[in-house]
C-alpha atoms as an extended CHARMM CRD file, in Angstrom:
* protein
*
       258  EXT
         1         1  MET       CA             10.5950000000        1.1000000000       10.6590000000  PROA      1               0.0000000000
         2         2  LYS       CA              8.1380000000        1.2110000000       13.4830000000  PROA      2               0.0000000000
         3         3  PHE       CA              4.4990000000        0.5410000000       12.7440000000  PROA      3               0.0000000000
         4         4  VAL       CA              1.9380000000        2.1370000000       15.4400000000  PROA      4               0.0000000000
         5         5  PHE       CA             -1.6490000000        0.8600000000       15.4960000000  PROA      5               0.0000000000
         6         6  ASP       CA             -4.6170000000        2.1660000000       17.3720000000  PROA      6               0.0000000000
         7         7  LEU       CA             -7.0980000000       -0.6400000000       18.2460000000  PROA      7               0.0000000000
         8         8  ASP       CA            -10.8380000000        0.1590000000       18.2920000000  PROA      8               0.0000000000
         9         9  GLY       CA            -12.2080000000        0.9430000000       14.8740000000  PROA      9               0.0000000000
        10        10  THR       CA             -8.6460000000        0.4670000000       13.2420000000  PROA      10              0.0000000000
        11        11  ILE       CA             -7.3990000000       -3.2090000000       13.6390000000  PROA      11              0.0000000000
        12        12  CYS       CA            -10.3580000000       -4.4570000000       15.7870000000  PROA      12              0.0000000000
        13        13  PHE       CA            -14.0520000000       -3.7300000000       15.4780000000  PROA      13              0.0000000000
        14        14  ASN       CA            -17.2760000000       -3.9160000000       17.5410000000  PROA      14              0.0000000000
        15        15  GLY       CA            -15.4270000000       -4.6530000000       20.6730000000  PROA      15              0.0000000000
        16        16  GLN       CA            -14.1220000000       -8.0300000000       19.2950000000  PROA      16              0.0000000000
        17        17  PRO       CA            -10.4920000000       -9.0950000000       19.5230000000  PROA      17              0.0000000000
        18        18  VAL       CA             -8.0890000000       -8.3550000000       16.7750000000  PROA      18              0.0000000000
        19        19  SER       CA             -8.5280000000      -11.1180000000       14.3290000000  PROA      19              0.0000000000
        20        20  GLU       CA             -5.8770000000      -13.8630000000       13.7540000000  PROA      20              0.0000000000
        21        21  ALA       CA             -5.4730000000      -12.7030000000        9.9830000000  PROA      21              0.0000000000
        22        22  ILE       CA             -4.5490000000       -9.1190000000       11.3280000000  PROA      22              0.0000000000
        23        23  LEU       CA             -2.2420000000      -10.7130000000       13.9390000000  PROA      23              0.0000000000
        24        24  LEU       CA             -0.3870000000      -12.7070000000       11.4340000000  PROA      24              0.0000000000
        25        25  SER       CA              0.0640000000       -9.5380000000        9.2630000000  PROA      25              0.0000000000
        26        26  LEU       CA              1.7190000000       -7.7650000000       12.4030000000  PROA      26              0.0000000000
        27        27  GLU       CA              3.9710000000      -10.8580000000       12.9850000000  PROA      27              0.0000000000
        28        28  THR       CA              4.9970000000      -10.8200000000        9.3980000000  PROA      28              0.0000000000
        29        29  LEU       CA              6.1490000000       -7.1780000000        9.9660000000  PROA      29              0.0000000000
        30        30  ILE       CA              8.2330000000       -8.3120000000       12.8550000000  PROA      30              0.0000000000
        31        31  ALA       CA              9.8270000000      -10.9960000000       10.6980000000  PROA      31              0.0000000000
        32        32  LYS       CA             10.7590000000       -8.3820000000        8.1590000000  PROA      32              0.0000000000
        33        33  GLY       CA             12.6660000000       -6.4730000000       10.9760000000  PROA      33              0.0000000000
        34        34  HSD       CA             10.0070000000       -3.7610000000       11.7310000000  PROA      34              0.0000000000
        35        35  GLU       CA              8.6060000000       -3.0300000000       15.2450000000  PROA      35              0.0000000000
        36        36  VAL       CA              4.9760000000       -2.9690000000       16.2930000000  PROA      36              0.0000000000
        37        37  ILE       CA              3.4720000000       -0.6700000000       18.7860000000  PROA      37              0.0000000000
        38        38  PHE       CA             -0.0670000000       -0.4340000000       19.9900000000  PROA      38              0.0000000000
        39        39  ALA       CA             -1.5540000000        2.9390000000       20.9040000000  PROA      39              0.0000000000
        40        40  SER       CA             -5.1960000000        3.0330000000       22.3080000000  PROA      40              0.0000000000
        41        41  ALA       CA             -7.5940000000        5.1320000000       24.1020000000  PROA      41              0.0000000000
        42        42  ARG       CA             -8.2210000000        1.9630000000       26.3190000000  PROA      42              0.0000000000
        43        43  PRO       CA             -6.0300000000        1.7390000000       29.4310000000  PROA      43              0.0000000000
        44        44  ILE       CA             -3.3990000000       -1.0830000000       29.4160000000  PROA      44              0.0000000000
        45        45  ARG       CA             -5.8710000000       -3.1740000000       31.3750000000  PROA      45              0.0000000000
        46        46  ASP       CA             -8.4750000000       -3.1900000000       28.5770000000  PROA      46              0.0000000000
        47        47  LEU       CA             -5.9380000000       -3.5500000000       25.7170000000  PROA      47              0.0000000000
        48        48  LEU       CA             -4.9440000000       -6.9830000000       26.8730000000  PROA      48              0.0000000000
        49        49  PRO       CA             -8.1920000000       -8.6710000000       26.3120000000  PROA      49              0.0000000000
        50        50  VAL       CA             -8.3560000000       -7.7130000000       22.5280000000  PROA      50              0.0000000000
        51        51  LEU       CA             -4.7480000000       -8.8690000000       21.7790000000  PROA      51              0.0000000000
        52        52  HSD       CA             -3.7910000000      -12.4810000000       21.9350000000  PROA      52              0.0000000000
        53        53  GLU       CA             -1.3640000000      -13.1880000000       24.8080000000  PROA      53              0.0000000000
        54        54  ARG       CA              1.5840000000      -13.5800000000       22.4400000000  PROA      54              0.0000000000
        55        55  PHE       CA              1.3460000000       -9.8840000000       21.8410000000  PROA      55              0.0000000000
        56        56  HSD       CA              1.1950000000       -8.8220000000       25.4580000000  PROA      56              0.0000000000
        57        57  HSD       CA              4.8930000000       -8.1470000000       25.6790000000  PROA      57              0.0000000000
        58        58  TYR       CA              4.6910000000       -5.5990000000       22.7660000000  PROA      58              0.0000000000
        59        59  PRO       CA              5.2290000000       -1.8840000000       23.5120000000  PROA      59              0.0000000000
        60        60  MET       CA              1.7960000000       -0.4000000000       24.4290000000  PROA      60              0.0000000000
        61        61  ILE       CA              0.4890000000        3.1570000000       24.8840000000  PROA      61              0.0000000000
        62        62  GLY       CA             -2.8130000000        3.2210000000       26.8070000000  PROA      62              0.0000000000
        63        63  GLY       CA             -5.2110000000        5.9020000000       27.9780000000  PROA      63              0.0000000000
        64        64  ASN       CA             -4.4130000000        8.0860000000       24.9390000000  PROA      64              0.0000000000
        65        65  GLY       CA             -0.8130000000        8.4240000000       26.0280000000  PROA      65              0.0000000000
        66        66  SER       CA             -1.2910000000        8.3800000000       29.7930000000  PROA      66              0.0000000000
        67        67  MET       CA              0.1350000000        4.9490000000       30.3920000000  PROA      67              0.0000000000
        68        68  VAL       CA              3.0950000000        3.2960000000       28.6040000000  PROA      68              0.0000000000
        69        69  ALA       CA              3.9660000000       -0.3640000000       28.9050000000  PROA      69              0.0000000000
        70        70  LEU       CA              7.0210000000       -2.3250000000       27.7850000000  PROA      70              0.0000000000
        71        71  LYS       CA              7.5310000000       -6.0320000000       28.0260000000  PROA      71              0.0000000000
        72        72  GLY       CA              4.3410000000       -6.4050000000       29.9590000000  PROA      72              0.0000000000
        73        73  GLU       CA              5.2060000000       -3.8390000000       32.5480000000  PROA      73              0.0000000000
        74        74  ILE       CA              3.8230000000       -0.1460000000       32.9020000000  PROA      74              0.0000000000
        75        75  ILE       CA              6.9690000000        1.9620000000       32.7550000000  PROA      75              0.0000000000
        76        76  SER       CA              5.2980000000        5.4750000000       32.7830000000  PROA      76              0.0000000000
        77        77  MET       CA              2.0610000000        6.9610000000       33.9600000000  PROA      77              0.0000000000
        78        78  ALA       CA              0.6590000000       10.5730000000       33.8460000000  PROA      78              0.0000000000
        79        79  SER       CA             -2.2150000000       11.4750000000       36.1440000000  PROA      79              0.0000000000
        80        80  PHE       CA             -4.3220000000       14.5990000000       36.7180000000  PROA      80              0.0000000000
        81        81  ASP       CA             -3.1090000000       16.9560000000       39.4080000000  PROA      81              0.0000000000
        82        82  GLU       CA             -5.2360000000       17.4090000000       42.4060000000  PROA      82              0.0000000000
        83        83  GLU       CA             -6.4690000000       20.8790000000       41.5570000000  PROA      83              0.0000000000
        84        84  ILE       CA             -7.6110000000       19.8420000000       38.1190000000  PROA      84              0.0000000000
        85        85  MET       CA             -9.1870000000       16.6350000000       39.4690000000  PROA      85              0.0000000000
        86        86  GLU       CA            -11.2670000000       18.5830000000       42.0360000000  PROA      86              0.0000000000
        87        87  ASN       CA            -12.5670000000       20.8460000000       39.2110000000  PROA      87              0.0000000000
        88        88  ILE       CA            -13.5260000000       17.8300000000       37.1910000000  PROA      88              0.0000000000
        89        89  ILE       CA            -15.3060000000       16.2380000000       40.1970000000  PROA      89              0.0000000000
        90        90  GLU       CA            -17.2820000000       19.5460000000       40.7840000000  PROA      90              0.0000000000
        91        91  LEU       CA            -18.3660000000       19.4280000000       37.0700000000  PROA      91              0.0000000000
        92        92  ILE       CA            -19.5410000000       15.9860000000       37.5460000000  PROA      92              0.0000000000
        93        93  ARG       CA            -21.5730000000       16.7920000000       40.5700000000  PROA      93              0.0000000000
        94        94  VAL       CA            -23.0810000000       20.0430000000       39.0270000000  PROA      94              0.0000000000
        95        95  TYR       CA            -24.0240000000       18.4850000000       35.6390000000  PROA      95              0.0000000000
        96        96  ASN       CA            -25.0180000000       15.0250000000       36.9520000000  PROA      96              0.0000000000
        97        97  ILE       CA            -22.3980000000       13.2640000000       34.6370000000  PROA      97              0.0000000000
        98        98  SER       CA            -21.9780000000        9.5040000000       34.4450000000  PROA      98              0.0000000000
        99        99  TYR       CA            -18.5880000000        8.4840000000       33.8750000000  PROA      99              0.0000000000
       100       100  LEU       CA            -15.7280000000        5.9870000000       33.6310000000  PROA      100             0.0000000000
       101       101  ILE       CA            -12.5460000000        7.1880000000       35.4850000000  PROA      101             0.0000000000
       102       102  ASP       CA             -9.3230000000        5.1080000000       35.3780000000  PROA      102             0.0000000000
       103       103  SER       CA             -6.4550000000        4.9220000000       37.7330000000  PROA      103             0.0000000000
       104       104  ASP       CA             -3.2640000000        2.8670000000       37.2810000000  PROA      104             0.0000000000
       105       105  TRP       CA             -5.4700000000       -0.3090000000       37.1970000000  PROA      105             0.0000000000
       106       106  ASN       CA             -8.7250000000       -0.0160000000       39.0360000000  PROA      106             0.0000000000
       107       107  TYR       CA            -11.6070000000        2.2830000000       37.8140000000  PROA      107             0.0000000000
       108       108  ALA       CA            -14.8070000000        3.8680000000       38.9310000000  PROA      108             0.0000000000
       109       109  TYR       CA            -17.8340000000        3.4080000000       36.6430000000  PROA      109             0.0000000000
       110       110  THR       CA            -21.2890000000        5.0900000000       37.0580000000  PROA      110             0.0000000000
       111       111  GLY       CA            -22.6710000000        4.6560000000       33.5820000000  PROA      111             0.0000000000
       112       112  SER       CA            -25.4790000000        2.5350000000       32.2430000000  PROA      112             0.0000000000
       113       113  ALA       CA            -25.0190000000       -1.4870000000       31.8720000000  PROA      113             0.0000000000
       114       114  ILE       CA            -26.1620000000       -1.0340000000       28.2550000000  PROA      114             0.0000000000
       115       115  HSD       CA            -23.6300000000        1.6810000000       27.3600000000  PROA      115             0.0000000000
       116       116  PRO       CA            -21.2560000000        0.7350000000       24.5290000000  PROA      116             0.0000000000
       117       117  ILE       CA            -18.3980000000        1.5760000000       26.5910000000  PROA      117             0.0000000000
       118       118  PHE       CA            -19.4350000000       -0.8750000000       29.1640000000  PROA      118             0.0000000000
       119       119  LYS       CA            -19.1910000000       -3.9370000000       27.0080000000  PROA      119             0.0000000000
       120       120  ASN       CA            -15.4840000000       -3.1390000000       26.4920000000  PROA      120             0.0000000000
       121       121  LEU       CA            -14.7290000000       -2.4160000000       30.0970000000  PROA      121             0.0000000000
       122       122  ASP       CA            -12.5060000000       -5.0310000000       31.8860000000  PROA      122             0.0000000000
       123       123  PRO       CA            -14.1720000000       -8.0740000000       30.3620000000  PROA      123             0.0000000000
       124       124  GLN       CA            -11.6340000000      -10.4000000000       32.0080000000  PROA      124             0.0000000000
       125       125  ARG       CA            -12.1800000000       -8.7720000000       35.5290000000  PROA      125             0.0000000000
       126       126  ARG       CA             -8.5670000000       -7.9740000000       35.9430000000  PROA      126             0.0000000000
       127       127  ALA       CA             -9.3650000000       -4.8550000000       38.1800000000  PROA      127             0.0000000000
       128       128  LYS       CA            -12.1170000000       -3.6250000000       40.3710000000  PROA      128             0.0000000000
       129       129  ASN       CA            -14.8520000000       -1.0320000000       40.0310000000  PROA      129             0.0000000000
       130       130  VAL       CA            -14.4370000000        1.2060000000       43.1570000000  PROA      130             0.0000000000
       131       131  ASN       CA            -15.8690000000        4.3140000000       44.4180000000  PROA      131             0.0000000000
       132       132  LEU       CA            -14.2240000000        7.4070000000       42.8370000000  PROA      132             0.0000000000
       133       133  ASP       CA            -12.6890000000        8.4280000000       46.1320000000  PROA      133             0.0000000000
       134       134  GLU       CA            -10.7630000000        5.0810000000       46.4390000000  PROA      134             0.0000000000
       135       135  LEU       CA             -8.7730000000        5.9980000000       43.2890000000  PROA      135             0.0000000000
       136       136  GLN       CA             -5.3820000000        7.4010000000       43.7520000000  PROA      136             0.0000000000
       137       137  SER       CA             -3.6410000000        8.3970000000       40.6060000000  PROA      137             0.0000000000
       138       138  ILE       CA             -6.1960000000        9.1600000000       38.0740000000  PROA      138             0.0000000000
       139       139  THR       CA             -5.0250000000        8.9370000000       34.4290000000  PROA      139             0.0000000000
       140       140  LYS       CA             -8.2410000000        9.2740000000       32.3110000000  PROA      140             0.0000000000
       141       141  VAL       CA            -11.8080000000       10.5530000000       32.5230000000  PROA      141             0.0000000000
       142       142  LEU       CA            -14.6410000000        9.4950000000       30.1930000000  PROA      142             0.0000000000
       143       143  MET       CA            -17.7540000000       11.6400000000       30.6720000000  PROA      143             0.0000000000
       144       144  LEU       CA            -20.6650000000        9.3760000000       29.2680000000  PROA      144             0.0000000000
       145       145  ALA       CA            -23.7850000000       11.3260000000       29.7130000000  PROA      145             0.0000000000
       146       146  SER       CA            -24.8930000000       14.6900000000       31.3810000000  PROA      146             0.0000000000
       147       147  ASP       CA            -27.7940000000       16.9460000000       32.0130000000  PROA      147             0.0000000000
       148       148  ASN       CA            -26.1280000000       19.2890000000       29.5570000000  PROA      148             0.0000000000
       149       149  MET       CA            -22.9050000000       18.1140000000       27.8100000000  PROA      149             0.0000000000
       150       150  ASP       CA            -22.6820000000       21.2740000000       25.6450000000  PROA      150             0.0000000000
       151       151  GLU       CA            -22.1650000000       23.3850000000       28.9000000000  PROA      151             0.0000000000
       152       152  VAL       CA            -19.7220000000       20.7160000000       30.1740000000  PROA      152             0.0000000000
       153       153  LYS       CA            -17.6500000000       21.1600000000       26.9760000000  PROA      153             0.0000000000
       154       154  GLU       CA            -17.5500000000       24.8910000000       27.5950000000  PROA      154             0.0000000000
       155       155  GLN       CA            -16.4100000000       24.4640000000       31.2060000000  PROA      155             0.0000000000
       156       156  LEU       CA            -13.6860000000       22.1150000000       30.2930000000  PROA      156             0.0000000000
       157       157  VAL       CA            -12.1070000000       24.7260000000       28.0050000000  PROA      157             0.0000000000
       158       158  SER       CA            -10.9130000000       26.8710000000       31.0150000000  PROA      158             0.0000000000
       159       159  LEU       CA             -9.1840000000       23.6410000000       32.4760000000  PROA      159             0.0000000000
       160       160  ASP       CA             -5.5880000000       22.6900000000       31.4880000000  PROA      160             0.0000000000
       161       161  VAL       CA             -6.7210000000       19.2580000000       30.1140000000  PROA      161             0.0000000000
       162       162  VAL       CA             -6.8890000000       17.4150000000       26.6710000000  PROA      162             0.0000000000
       163       163  VAL       CA            -10.3470000000       16.7560000000       25.5390000000  PROA      163             0.0000000000
       164       164  HSD       CA            -11.5290000000       14.5820000000       22.6350000000  PROA      164             0.0000000000
       165       165  SER       CA            -15.1240000000       14.2950000000       21.7390000000  PROA      165             0.0000000000
       166       166  HSD       CA            -16.5370000000       10.9200000000       20.4750000000  PROA      166             0.0000000000
       167       167  GLY       CA            -19.3160000000       12.3050000000       18.3500000000  PROA      167             0.0000000000
       168       168  ASN       CA            -21.1890000000        9.1090000000       17.6520000000  PROA      168             0.0000000000
       169       169  GLU       CA            -21.3880000000        8.2910000000       21.3820000000  PROA      169             0.0000000000
       170       170  GLY       CA            -21.4390000000       11.7960000000       22.7500000000  PROA      170             0.0000000000
       171       171  VAL       CA            -18.7190000000       10.9400000000       24.9840000000  PROA      171             0.0000000000
       172       172  LEU       CA            -16.0790000000       13.4100000000       26.3560000000  PROA      172             0.0000000000
       173       173  ASP       CA            -12.5270000000       11.6290000000       26.6780000000  PROA      173             0.0000000000
       174       174  ILE       CA            -10.3020000000       13.8320000000       28.9620000000  PROA      174             0.0000000000
       175       175  SER       CA             -6.6450000000       13.2550000000       29.6050000000  PROA      175             0.0000000000
       176       176  PRO       CA             -3.9110000000       15.2620000000       31.5950000000  PROA      176             0.0000000000
       177       177  SER       CA             -2.3040000000       18.2870000000       30.0600000000  PROA      177             0.0000000000
       178       178  GLY       CA              0.3080000000       17.5350000000       27.3320000000  PROA      178             0.0000000000
       179       179  ILE       CA             -0.8350000000       13.8970000000       27.1140000000  PROA      179             0.0000000000
       180       180  ASP       CA             -1.5930000000       12.2930000000       23.8010000000  PROA      180             0.0000000000
       181       181  LYS       CA             -0.4020000000        9.2190000000       21.8590000000  PROA      181             0.0000000000
       182       182  TRP       CA              2.5690000000       11.1570000000       20.3960000000  PROA      182             0.0000000000
       183       183  SER       CA              3.7240000000       11.9160000000       24.0600000000  PROA      183             0.0000000000
       184       184  GLY       CA              3.4090000000        8.1930000000       24.7160000000  PROA      184             0.0000000000
       185       185  LEU       CA              5.5960000000        7.4370000000       21.7510000000  PROA      185             0.0000000000
       186       186  ARG       CA              8.1670000000        9.6970000000       22.9890000000  PROA      186             0.0000000000
       187       187  GLN       CA              8.2010000000        7.8960000000       26.2470000000  PROA      187             0.0000000000
       188       188  LEU       CA              9.2500000000        4.7370000000       24.1960000000  PROA      188             0.0000000000
       189       189  GLY       CA             11.9190000000        6.7900000000       22.5210000000  PROA      189             0.0000000000
       190       190  VAL       CA             10.2400000000        6.9410000000       19.2380000000  PROA      190             0.0000000000
       191       191  GLY       CA             11.1760000000       10.3050000000       17.3400000000  PROA      191             0.0000000000
       192       192  GLU       CA              9.7620000000       12.4360000000       14.6450000000  PROA      192             0.0000000000
       193       193  GLY       CA              9.0830000000       10.5450000000       11.3880000000  PROA      193             0.0000000000
       194       194  GLU       CA             10.3930000000        7.3500000000       12.6430000000  PROA      194             0.0000000000
       195       195  TYR       CA              7.1370000000        5.3980000000       12.4450000000  PROA      195             0.0000000000
       196       196  ILE       CA              4.0510000000        4.6190000000       10.1310000000  PROA      196             0.0000000000
       197       197  ALA       CA              0.7430000000        5.1170000000       11.8730000000  PROA      197             0.0000000000
       198       198  PHE       CA             -2.7410000000        3.5550000000       11.6130000000  PROA      198             0.0000000000
       199       199  GLY       CA             -5.7960000000        5.1270000000       13.2470000000  PROA      199             0.0000000000
       200       200  ASN       CA             -9.2170000000        6.1020000000       12.8450000000  PROA      200             0.0000000000
       201       201  ASP       CA            -10.3880000000        9.0180000000       15.1650000000  PROA      201             0.0000000000
       202       202  ALA       CA             -9.4730000000       12.5250000000       16.5210000000  PROA      202             0.0000000000
       203       203  ASN       CA             -7.4170000000       11.1450000000       19.4000000000  PROA      203             0.0000000000
       204       204  ASP       CA             -4.9270000000        9.8190000000       16.6080000000  PROA      204             0.0000000000
       205       205  ILE       CA             -4.1630000000       13.3790000000       15.2670000000  PROA      205             0.0000000000
       206       206  ALA       CA             -1.0750000000       14.0450000000       17.2080000000  PROA      206             0.0000000000
       207       207  MET       CA              0.1470000000       10.5930000000       16.3000000000  PROA      207             0.0000000000
       208       208  PHE       CA             -0.5330000000       11.1960000000       12.6100000000  PROA      208             0.0000000000
       209       209  GLN       CA              1.1900000000       14.7180000000       12.7400000000  PROA      209             0.0000000000
       210       210  HSD       CA              4.5210000000       13.2470000000       13.6000000000  PROA      210             0.0000000000
       211       211  ALA       CA              4.4970000000       10.0540000000       11.4880000000  PROA      211             0.0000000000
       212       212  ARG       CA              6.4300000000        9.3690000000        8.3620000000  PROA      212             0.0000000000
       213       213  TYR       CA              3.1970000000        8.0780000000        6.9640000000  PROA      213             0.0000000000
       214       214  SER       CA             -0.2610000000        7.5290000000        8.1520000000  PROA      214             0.0000000000
       215       215  VAL       CA             -3.4440000000        5.4330000000        7.2230000000  PROA      215             0.0000000000
       216       216  MET       CA             -6.7620000000        6.3920000000        8.2920000000  PROA      216             0.0000000000
       217       217  VAL       CA             -9.2990000000        3.5480000000        8.6600000000  PROA      217             0.0000000000
       218       218  GLY       CA            -12.9120000000        4.5730000000        7.9160000000  PROA      218             0.0000000000
       219       219  GLU       CA            -13.7370000000        8.1620000000        7.9910000000  PROA      219             0.0000000000
       220       220  SER       CA            -13.0270000000       11.0550000000       10.4130000000  PROA      220             0.0000000000
       221       221  ARG       CA            -13.4070000000       14.7520000000        9.2700000000  PROA      221             0.0000000000
       222       222  GLN       CA            -11.0960000000       15.7130000000       11.9710000000  PROA      222             0.0000000000
       223       223  LEU       CA             -8.3330000000       13.1720000000       11.2550000000  PROA      223             0.0000000000
       224       224  ALA       CA             -8.5500000000       13.2240000000        7.4260000000  PROA      224             0.0000000000
       225       225  PRO       CA             -6.3750000000       16.3020000000        7.0190000000  PROA      225             0.0000000000
       226       226  PHE       CA             -3.5380000000       14.5310000000        8.7230000000  PROA      226             0.0000000000
       227       227  SER       CA             -3.7860000000       11.3180000000        6.7810000000  PROA      227             0.0000000000
       228       228  SER       CA             -1.5550000000       10.1050000000        3.9420000000  PROA      228             0.0000000000
       229       229  GLU       CA             -4.2110000000        7.8030000000        2.7190000000  PROA      229             0.0000000000
       230       230  GLN       CA             -7.5780000000        6.2400000000        3.7410000000  PROA      230             0.0000000000
       231       231  LEU       CA             -8.8700000000        2.6610000000        3.9350000000  PROA      231             0.0000000000
       232       232  PRO       CA            -12.7180000000        2.4360000000        3.6170000000  PROA      232             0.0000000000
       233       233  LEU       CA            -14.7110000000        0.4370000000        6.1520000000  PROA      233             0.0000000000
       234       234  ARG       CA            -16.6610000000       -2.2750000000        4.4180000000  PROA      234             0.0000000000
       235       235  GLU       CA            -17.2080000000       -6.0390000000        4.4790000000  PROA      235             0.0000000000
       236       236  ASP       CA            -13.6560000000       -6.9070000000        3.6370000000  PROA      236             0.0000000000
       237       237  SER       CA            -11.9870000000       -4.1650000000        5.6940000000  PROA      237             0.0000000000
       238       238  GLU       CA             -9.7610000000       -6.6480000000        7.6090000000  PROA      238             0.0000000000
       239       239  GLN       CA             -8.5700000000       -8.2570000000        4.4410000000  PROA      239             0.0000000000
       240       240  LEU       CA             -7.7160000000       -4.7220000000        3.0260000000  PROA      240             0.0000000000
       241       241  LEU       CA             -6.1190000000       -3.8390000000        6.1140000000  PROA      241             0.0000000000
       242       242  ALA       CA             -3.8840000000       -6.9610000000        6.2360000000  PROA      242             0.0000000000
       243       243  GLU       CA             -2.9050000000       -6.2040000000        2.6610000000  PROA      243             0.0000000000
       244       244  LYS       CA             -2.0520000000       -2.6300000000        3.3270000000  PROA      244             0.0000000000
       245       245  ILE       CA              0.0660000000       -3.7280000000        6.3590000000  PROA      245             0.0000000000
       246       246  SER       CA              1.9420000000       -6.1350000000        4.1440000000  PROA      246             0.0000000000
       247       247  GLU       CA              2.3350000000       -3.5990000000        1.3910000000  PROA      247             0.0000000000
       248       248  LEU       CA              3.7770000000       -0.8350000000        3.5730000000  PROA      248             0.0000000000
       249       249  GLY       CA              6.0370000000       -3.4530000000        5.3700000000  PROA      249             0.0000000000
       250       250  SER       CA              7.4980000000       -4.1980000000        2.0030000000  PROA      250             0.0000000000
       251       251  LEU       CA              7.6220000000       -0.5440000000        0.6360000000  PROA      251             0.0000000000
       252       252  GLU       CA              8.9740000000        0.8130000000        3.9260000000  PROA      252             0.0000000000
       253       253  SER       CA             12.4690000000        1.5830000000        2.3090000000  PROA      253             0.0000000000
       254       254  LYS       CA             10.8240000000        3.8460000000       -0.1400000000  PROA      254             0.0000000000
       255       255  LEU       CA              8.7210000000        5.5660000000        2.4610000000  PROA      255             0.0000000000
       256       256  VAL       CA             12.0450000000        6.3960000000        4.4400000000  PROA      256             0.0000000000
       257       257  SER       CA             12.8820000000        8.5920000000        1.4940000000  PROA      257             0.0000000000
       258       258  LEU       CA              9.7520000000       10.7130000000        1.5750000000  PROA      258             0.0000000000
């Protein structure tokens, strides 16, 4: 069985790397013959710092599905078409939007130096922060703040894009049409019901919808209807998570029959 893990808020917390206890539980899955895949809103560049280097060759989905990596190499990438991107740039101009915009590796950032997104942005300086017009293929847009974010949301409805709203931060997370974590899994050859998914937010919905079994970490009203079970967030969350991973790794044969 394949096990697919979101990162932030699911197996790592507060911008810190995945703990050794969780990493060991993942390696136990591998030892039992399972496969492990990471699927994050982070671009591949920012996935690497929160995973120990011994995991860098594992299959990875970044940018909510816009990037897919295998054995340390990006094997597919989806980007916005030129017209859609022109419309997004116009919204940025009209509504005075601060942003983080990613290409295949480099990025353009205009947000505050104290924004929560900034502390997780390329901490190992693997890429460059460049002007927006220097980016070539744009894979993901985060709109961080605006003069009127509600109007921006309304404007985005008319564009052929995928939009997730991170309510606590007031951030709009925008991907090209048809791109989500499930589309990334299909790029890796993963089929319907062939995996167990762990996630925590609305951008995990598509991944949960096609999973054999799904575990929501914490609480998301949007994700809850698609979850098989929920793990609460509390002081011993990492221990609970490691135990749940071990349990599902051992019960996988029963899950296959569901």
